[in-house]
Short mmCIF file of the C-alpha atoms (twelve columns), coordinates in Angstrom:
data_MODEL
# 
_entry.id   MODEL 
# 
loop_
_atom_site.group_PDB 
_atom_site.id 
_atom_site.type_symbol 
_atom_site.label_atom_id 
_atom_site.label_alt_id 
_atom_site.label_comp_id 
_atom_site.label_asym_id 
_atom_site.label_seq_id 
_atom_site.Cartn_x 
_atom_site.Cartn_y 
_atom_site.Cartn_z 
_atom_site.pdbx_PDB_model_num 
ATOM 1  C CA . MET A 1  -131.015 176.222 -37.311 1 
ATOM 2  C CA . THR A 2  -133.570 178.159 -39.007 1 
ATOM 3  C CA . ALA A 3  -136.922 177.316 -39.317 1 
ATOM 4  C CA . HIS A 4  -136.134 177.174 -42.519 1 
ATOM 5  C CA . ALA A 5  -133.798 174.380 -42.768 1 
ATOM 6  C CA . ARG A 6  -135.494 172.728 -39.940 1 
ATOM 7  C CA . ASP A 7  -138.416 172.324 -42.602 1 
ATOM 8  C CA . GLY A 8  -135.205 171.326 -45.081 1 
ATOM 9  C CA . LEU A 9  -134.459 168.142 -42.870 1 
ATOM 10 C CA . GLU A 10 -138.397 167.705 -41.868 1 
ATOM 11 C CA . ARG A 11 -139.051 166.564 -45.282 1 
ATOM 12 C CA . LEU A 12 -136.040 165.295 -46.454 1 
ATOM 13 C CA . LEU A 13 -137.008 162.224 -43.251 1 
ATOM 14 C CA . SER A 14 -140.434 162.570 -45.044 1 
ATOM 15 C CA . ALA A 15 -140.679 163.499 -48.901 1 
ATOM 16 C CA . PRO A 16 -140.074 160.271 -50.604 1 
ATOM 17 C CA . THR A 17 -139.020 162.757 -53.538 1 
ATOM 18 C CA . LEU A 18 -136.938 166.357 -53.243 1 
ATOM 19 C CA . SER A 19 -137.031 169.823 -55.678 1 
ATOM 20 C CA . ALA A 20 -134.366 170.967 -58.055 1 
ATOM 21 C CA . ASN A 21 -134.496 174.060 -55.665 1 
ATOM 22 C CA . GLU A 22 -134.862 171.788 -52.435 1 
ATOM 23 C CA . THR A 23 -131.720 169.269 -53.226 1 
ATOM 24 C CA . ALA A 24 -130.058 173.014 -54.043 1 
ATOM 25 C CA . GLN A 25 -130.464 174.278 -50.846 1 
ATOM 26 C CA . LEU A 26 -129.394 171.048 -48.704 1 
ATOM 27 C CA . LEU A 27 -126.808 170.447 -50.449 1 
ATOM 28 C CA . GLY A 28 -125.658 174.031 -50.497 1 
ATOM 29 C CA . LEU A 29 -124.933 174.133 -54.160 1 
ATOM 30 C CA . ALA A 30 -126.918 177.606 -56.543 1 
ATOM 31 C CA . ARG A 31 -129.761 176.087 -58.364 1 
ATOM 32 C CA . SER A 32 -128.482 175.596 -61.741 1 
ATOM 33 C CA . THR A 33 -125.686 173.303 -60.249 1 
ATOM 34 C CA . VAL A 34 -128.187 170.750 -59.579 1 
ATOM 35 C CA . TYR A 35 -130.257 171.278 -63.405 1 
ATOM 36 C CA . ALA A 36 -126.676 170.201 -64.627 1 
ATOM 37 C CA . GLY A 37 -125.827 167.851 -62.231 1 
ATOM 38 C CA . ILE A 38 -128.901 166.226 -63.830 1 
ATOM 39 C CA . LYS A 39 -127.837 166.963 -67.382 1 
ATOM 40 C CA . ALA A 40 -124.675 165.308 -66.606 1 
ATOM 41 C CA . GLY A 41 -126.730 161.591 -64.916 1 
ATOM 42 C CA . GLU A 42 -124.611 162.751 -61.450 1 
ATOM 43 C CA . ILE A 43 -128.051 163.677 -60.063 1 
ATOM 44 C CA . PRO A 44 -130.506 160.861 -60.589 1 
ATOM 45 C CA . ALA A 45 -134.413 163.099 -60.717 1 
ATOM 46 C CA . VAL A 46 -137.039 161.974 -61.894 1 
ATOM 47 C CA . ARG A 47 -139.016 163.995 -64.497 1 
ATOM 48 C CA . VAL A 48 -143.281 164.699 -64.210 1 
ATOM 49 C CA . ARG A 49 -144.392 166.895 -67.262 1 
ATOM 50 C CA . ARG A 50 -142.778 169.807 -66.336 1 
ATOM 51 C CA . SER A 51 -140.986 169.190 -62.817 1 
ATOM 52 C CA . VAL A 52 -138.452 167.510 -61.569 1 
ATOM 53 C CA . ARG A 53 -137.578 166.047 -58.203 1 
ATOM 54 C CA . VAL A 54 -134.450 163.944 -56.458 1 
ATOM 55 C CA . PRO A 55 -134.658 160.334 -54.438 1 
ATOM 56 C CA . SER A 56 -134.796 161.735 -51.059 1 
ATOM 57 C CA . SER A 57 -132.855 158.693 -50.717 1 
ATOM 58 C CA . TRP A 58 -130.254 160.142 -53.358 1 
ATOM 59 C CA . VAL A 59 -129.577 162.781 -50.957 1 
ATOM 60 C CA . ARG A 60 -129.716 161.305 -47.355 1 
ATOM 61 C CA . ARG A 61 -127.031 159.135 -49.509 1 
ATOM 62 C CA . VAL A 62 -124.789 161.908 -49.936 1 
ATOM 63 C CA . LEU A 63 -125.193 163.912 -47.114 1 
ATOM 64 C CA . GLN A 64 -124.408 160.291 -45.028 1 
ATOM 65 C CA . VAL A 65 -128.282 161.014 -42.715 1 
ATOM 66 C CA . ASP A 66 -129.218 158.170 -40.772 1 
ATOM 67 C CA . ASP A 67 -132.339 158.630 -40.906 1 
ATOM 68 C CA . SER A 68 -133.609 155.309 -39.289 1 
ATOM 69 C CA . PRO A 69 -134.386 155.488 -35.460 1 
ATOM 70 C CA . GLU A 70 -132.223 156.980 -32.690 1 
ATOM 71 C CA . ASP A 71 -132.957 154.113 -29.720 1 
ATOM 72 C CA . PRO A 72 -134.877 150.805 -31.287 1 
ATOM 73 C CA . VAL A 73 -135.866 150.132 -28.229 1 
ATOM 74 C CA . SER A 74 -135.283 145.505 -27.038 1 
ATOM 75 C CA . ASP A 75 -137.303 143.287 -25.942 1 
ATOM 76 C CA . ASN A 76 -134.791 142.471 -23.265 1 
# 
């Protein structure tokens, strides 16, 4: 795994939102396709001034990424 891919995965798990470019990279899409999906209502997004942000929780669901702990500690 490249450092760039690792950074993208870390952002996916830690940041509340992702840029359209980050979303495109994680989903393996062109940035224009992400913007078209946002415009069509297929991809949820929040616009703050000129910035468009996609909830990372949505991207995790699409990619079926489980962000829960691998081995929860039991009290036994």
